[in-house]
C-alpha positions in Angstrom: 257.7 66.8 0.4 261.0 68.5 1.1 262.1 68.1 4.7 263.0 71.8 4.9 259.5 72.7 4.2 258.1 70.2 6.7 260.3 71.6 9.4 259.4 75.2 8.6 255.7 74.3 8.6 256.0 72.5 11.9 257.7 75.4 13.7 255.4 78.0 12.2 252.6 76.8 14.6 252.5 79.0 17.7 252.2 76.1 20.2 254.8 74.0 18.5 257.2 77.0 18.5 256.5 77.5 22.2 257.3 73.8 22.8 260.6 74.2 21.0 261.4 77.3 23.0 260.8 75.3 26.1 263.1 72.5 24.9 265.9 75.0 24.0 266.5 75.1 27.8 267.2 71.3 27.8 265.4 68.0 28.2 261.9 68.4 29.7 259.1 66.0 30.6 255.5 66.5 29.5 254.4 68.2 32.7 257.2 70.8 32.5 256.3 71.5 28.8 252.6 71.8 29.7 253.5 74.2 32.5 255.8 76.3 30.2 253.3 76.5 27.4 250.2 77.0 29.6 248.2 74.7 27.4 246.2 71.6 28.0 247.7 68.2 27.9 246.0 67.1 24.7 247.2 70.1 22.7 250.8 69.7 23.9 250.8 66.0 23.2 249.6 66.6 19.7 252.3 69.2 19.2 254.9 66.9 20.6 253.7 64.1 18.3 254.0 66.3 15.2 257.5 67.5 16.1 258.6 64.0 16.9 257.2 62.5 13.6 259.4 64.8 11.6 262.3 64.2 13.9 262.7 67.8 15.2 262.6 66.3 18.7 263.0 62.9 20.2 261.8 61.3 23.4 263.3 59.0 26.0 261.4 57.1 28.6 262.9 57.1 32.1 260.8 55.1 34.5 257.2 56.2 33.9 258.2 59.6 32.6 258.9 60.7 29.0 261.5 63.3 28.4 261.8 65.3 25.2 264.8 67.0 23.6 265.6 68.9 20.4 267.4 66.8 17.8 268.2 69.5 15.2 271.6 71.1 15.9 271.6 74.9 16.1 267.7 75.1 16.3 268.1 77.1 19.5 270.4 79.6 17.8 267.9 79.9 14.9 265.0 80.6 17.3 267.2 83.2 19.1 267.9 84.8 15.8 264.2 85.0 15.0 263.6 86.7 18.4 266.3 89.3 17.5 264.7 89.9 14.1 261.3 90.3 15.7 262.7 92.8 18.3 264.5 94.8 15.6 261.3 95.0 13.6 259.3 96.1 16.7 262.0 98.8 17.4 261.8 100.0 13.8 258.0 100.3 14.1 258.3 102.2 17.3 260.7 104.7 15.7 258.3 105.2 12.8 255.4 105.9 15.2 257.5 108.3 17.2 258.5 110.2 13.9 254.8 110.3 12.9 253.7 111.7 16.3 256.6 114.2 16.2 255.4 115.4 12.7 251.8 115.7 13.9 252.9 117.7 17.0 255.1 120.1 15.0 
């Protein structure tokens, strides 16, 4: 299957997306990722495994800790862009609701 599709499918999962948002801040160990995501260790480990298998992230063992980092350049900018699109969409919906309420009250 096309790698673009695999990447988009991987980041469409809410937990995997949250893991990536955490890693946008830099290298993190599993404990830091679990704390950021507020999920159990098993779920986070599965998400990390999927992201690692398609090479969106990589890991590095330091002592008895494993650190993860994003391997796709500009993924952080892409995620920020998605946040901006979501915010603009929410603002647009708020404007439409305000207009509807204004019409009702007139």
